[in-house]
Residue, then its C-alpha position, 0 to 999 in steps of 0.5 A: m500500500k506504499v505506506n512506510t511502516d517504519r514511520e507510521q504504525v499501521y498494525f496493532e497487536n492489541w486493542d489501542e483505543a487512544a491510537l484509534r482515536r488519533i487516527i480518526d482525528q487525523q483523518r477528520k482534519i485531512t478531510q476537512v482541509s481537503k474540502q476547504m481546498k476543493m479537492k475533487q478526490l478526497y483521501q480515504i483510509l480503511i480500518l480493518i479490525d480482525d479477531f478482537a471478539d474478546s475485547p470489551n471495546l468491541h462490544k461496548r453498549t454505551g455507544d461511546s467507543a471508537l468503534d461506534t464512532l467509526f460506524v456512525r460518523g466514519r463515512h463523513f471522514q472518508i473512513s471505511t471500516w471492516v470488522s471480522t468477528q465470530k460472534l455477531r451478538l457481541i458487537s454493539n447495536a450502533v455497529r450493527v445498525n450502521a453496517q452497510f454490508f455483511m459477509v457471512w460464512r457457515l456458522r457453527n452456532q444456532l444462536e448466531k445464525d438466529s441472531l443474524l436472521e433476526e437482524l434482517t427480518a425487516l427485509v425479507p421473511k426469516k424462512q427465505l433468509e435462511a434458505m438463501y443462507e443455506e444455499a450460499v454456504r452450501e459449497p466449501y468456503s462460500f459465503l452469503y454477501i448482503y449489500l444493505l445499500k442496494p434495493q431488495d432484489e439486488m441485496f443478497h448474493i452468493r459470494f460476489d458473482k451470483r445474486f438472489q432474485i427475491g420473490l420468484a416462483p420456485l424453479a429447479n435452481a431456486t431456494p425452497h422459498g422463492s429466491l433464485a441465484v443468477d449470475d451477476s456478470q451475465q445479467a450485467s452484460g446482457q448475456q442472459h435473457p430474464l425469463q426465469e420470473r415467468v417460467k412455469r411447467v404447464a404439462g408433463t411429468d418429471s421426465d417429460f415436461e413443457f414450460d411456458v415462458g409467457e412470451s415469444v423469444h426472438l433470437q438474432g445474430a449470434a445469440k445462443l441458448g443454453v442452461f446456466k445451471i441444473r441441480v437435480a437430486d439423484t433419486f435413481l434406485s438400483t432397481d429402476r431399470g429392472t429387478y429380476l435375476y434370471w438363471r438357466d437350469t441346464a439339467l431341466g432346461t428351464l428358465n428360473w428367476a428371483q426378484l430383487p426388492t426395490g431399493a438402492y444397493t451396494g455390492v455387499r448388499l447385492a451379494a448377500w441377496v444373491s446368496s439368499n436367493f440363488a447361490a453363495a456370492t461374494y463382492v470383491e471391492s478391490r476388483n469391483e467383482l461379484e463372485v457367484a458359486y457355479d455348480g456346472n448346472r445353474l448359470i445366470l443369463n445376460d439379456q442376450e442369452l435370454r433372448t437367444q435361449f428362451p425366445g418364448s414369453g411363457s417362462y418370464p414373470q408378468g410384465a417381462t418379455p424376451s426383448k424387455p426382461l426387466s433384469i438386473n444385468h445393468l448392475l451385474g455387467p459381463s461375466f465369465i466362468n473362472e479357470a477352476g470352473n466353480q465360480q461365475v465372475f461378474t467383472f463390472v458391478q455397477m449399482q447405479p442404474y444410469s451413468e448419465i441423464y440428458l436434458r433434451c429439447s427438440s424445439l431448441a436444440n435441433a441444431a446442437d452438436t451434442v449427440g445423445p443416445l436418441g439424437h441431436d436434441i441434447i441441451a445438457k448432459i448430467v453425469c450420475k456418479q455419486g449415488v442416490g441422495h446426492i445433488m448432481e449439477a451440470d450446465t450446457h457445455e460452452n461448445h454446445m450452446v444452441n444457435 
């Protein structure tokens, strides 16, 4: 900062009320003289107070501390003041009332959290405040930034790059109480058309739906379409694509089956079920393999073997057919008989029914370069890799924006 610290002390280990008073008085005189000289740009200083929560001067209730003076009158002397504290309730009312912004990281104390929310309930309802706070601190090191001098709809931010829009209808990436986080830089540069306030689902299901944006959108020149952020909860169960384990009894020439109960499975749980319903099985985590005892007679069949060896529909459970057996082979993967001839080994056990899902829109993405399993109408691909209960995030790849 080009300050000669040998001549002027700028760092203080301990709270020094007298030194702070001298700094305030000196800056007051500098500002007064600068105004008398009609200077267009006044000299400003920043006072940073960090980790003094144990000092009684930080939380005096009398209103006559130097810190109170900084927050009440400091702006008239061109003094900016930042206070970093672990306990908001220890800071005096004069400081809290005159603060122009808050930056709030994840709090470890419920009382501190409640105190912060109560301070701001005159601005937005407490439930909405809490929802914005939880969303802002969800990622590691992220924080809620509240700029109190702005209008309500421009006041709440995730860090400095995303802003909550207050009072919107619930959307996929909105908080549970109607606040939507949008990218400030994109809105400022005009790259994002503000359709969010009017978007509603008018028909369909969770997997096949229609939106009504409430207006006609005309794209000109180099305009592109894309999805800024998608957040989807992974609710896919291991059994979503099928529940039946099929095997052939070679001696009898029959097809047999057992039904896996609906649920989310691990390799160990699946092996335990196979052991109870077919033959002794072990999951080997280091190789991600399922080893099933083989007696030379009963053999688990994959979907292709089912269609080839049992083309008729009479041997299948209700609702299953040779072309759609509703099996659990998507979990088991390929298999082989080991050299000893006593085990059928499945070499790629996968407990998730889908490795990726796609957001498709034929009316918007028919010119996109992203090719999915059913064509070119892919807006975004979401990779499923963490398992049920996790939140998956994705967006439109920058090379796949839709012209």
